[in-house]
N, C-alpha and C positions, 0 to 999 in steps of 0.2 A: 125505135131507131131515131137518132138525132139528125136533124136537118142541118146541112152545112151552112155556116154563116157566111153570107156574102160580104165582101169587103165594102166598107163605107167609102164614099168619094175621097175623104181625107186620107184614108189608108192607101188608096190607089195612087194618089198624088205622091205620098211619101215613098212608096215602092218605086215609082217612076223616077223621082228625084234621086233616091239612093242608087238606083241602077245606073243613072247617068254619071254619078260620082264614081262608082266602081269602074265604069268604062273609061272615064278620064284618068283614073289612077293607073289602069292597065296600059293606056296609051303612053303615059309618062314613064312607066316602068320599061316600056319597049323603046322609048325615045332617047333623048340626049343623055339623061342620067345613066341609063343602062349602057349606052355606048362608051361613056367615060369610064365606068367601072370595068367594062370589058377590056378597054385599052390598058387600064392599070393592071388587070389580071394577066394580060398577055405580056406586059412588061416584066412582071414577076417570073412568068414561065420562061421568057427569053433569057433573063439573067440566070435562072436555074440551069438552063441548057448550056449556057456559056461556062458556068462553073463545072458542069459535068465534062465538057470537052476539054477544058483547060486541065482539070484534075486528071483525066485519062492520059492526056499528053505528058503531063509531068511525071506520072507513074511510069510510063513507057521510057521516058528519058532517064529516070532514076534507075530503073532496072537495067538499062543499057549502059549504065555508068557514064552517062554524058552530063548529067546535072546532079549534084549532091543535094537532094531534096529530102527533108525529114518526113517520115510518115505521119507524125502528129499534125503537121500542117495540111497534109492531104486529107486526114480525117475531118479536121475542122472545115475545110473547103467543101468536102462532099456532104457532110452532115448539115451544116448550116447554109452553105451556098447552094447546093443542089436540092437536097431533100426538103429542108425547111422553106426555101424560097418557092419550090413547087407547091408545097402544101399551102403556103400563104396565098399564092396566086389563085389556086383553085378554091380555097375557102372564101376569098373575097368575091368570087363568082357565084359559088353555090349557096353559102349561108343566107345572103339576102333573098335569094330565090326561094329557099325552103321556108324562110321566116315570113314570106310575103311582106317584106319591108325593104326600105331603101337602106343602103350602107350608112351607118351612123355618121361617119366623117371621112370624106374623101381626102381631106387635108392630112388627117392622121395616117391614113394608108400610104399617102405619098411620102410623108416624113419617115414613116417606118421603112419604106423601101430604101431610102438613102442611108438611114442609120444602119440597117441590116447589112447593106453592101459595105459600108465603111467598117463595120465590125468584122465581117468575114475577111476582108482584105487585110485588115490590121492583124488579125489572129494568124492568118495564113503566112504573112510576111514575117511575123514575130517568131513563129515556130519552124520556119522553112530551113533555117540553118544558113541562109544566104546573106544575112546581115553580118557585118564585121563584129567580132567578139568584144570590141571596145564599147559598143552601144549597150546600154543597160536596157534590155528588152522588157524588164519587169513592168516599167511604166507604160510601155506600148501594149503589153498584154492586158494589164488591169484596165487601161483606158478603152481598149477594144472590147473587152468583156462587158464593161459598164454600158458602152454604147449598144452592144448587141442585146444585153438583157433589157435595156430600155426599149429597144425595138420589139422584143418579145412581149413586154408589158403593153405596149401600144396596140399590138395586134390583138391580144386577148381582150383588152378594154374595148376596142372598136367593134369586135365581133359580139362581145357580150351586150353592148348597148344596142347593136343592130337587132339581136335576138329579143331584147326587152321590148323593142318596138312592135313585136309580133302581136297582133290582135286577132289572129285567125285569118282564114282565107276570105276573099271577097264574098263568097256565098255565105260563109258563117257570119260575116258582118251584116249582110242584108237580112238574114234570118233573125239576128238579135235585135236589129232596129225595128223590124216588123213586129216582133214579139213584144218589145217594150212599148210600142205605140198602141198595142191592144190592151195593155194593162191600165 
């Protein structure tokens, strides 16, 4: 039977130092950075709910024959305004938590929020049937689509970089550092 190896004093210091670093990281993750990401996520969710209520109201007014609103505009508003914005808000909250990492770029997430809203409103207005027929909506549609696709790319890039920052849970980090110090 093998006798367990007692840790050397240097290993004890390393474990203690790493443990303090992990605790500092956890405090930071629960502190100001997490609060800002939480606010941003709630901003996405609030915008999503606004699109849901506005879309529902427009559908009611359309079927009551009070407002001539095209269904294509409703679909864009609900798909990209309600569904996508809700997914974006929740993914900015959950992905960093699951990846044990900080959001790669808060600035990109904020920019994406405004670009996405601009794209949704542009597409909704373009397809609503409320613009005068004199206006060539093709340029508004193409511009709005480009803005919206850019926002989608920013979201994918930001989350991908966040997930690339994953190095394992704090416990896994500690175990790797202890193991590498023994070699």
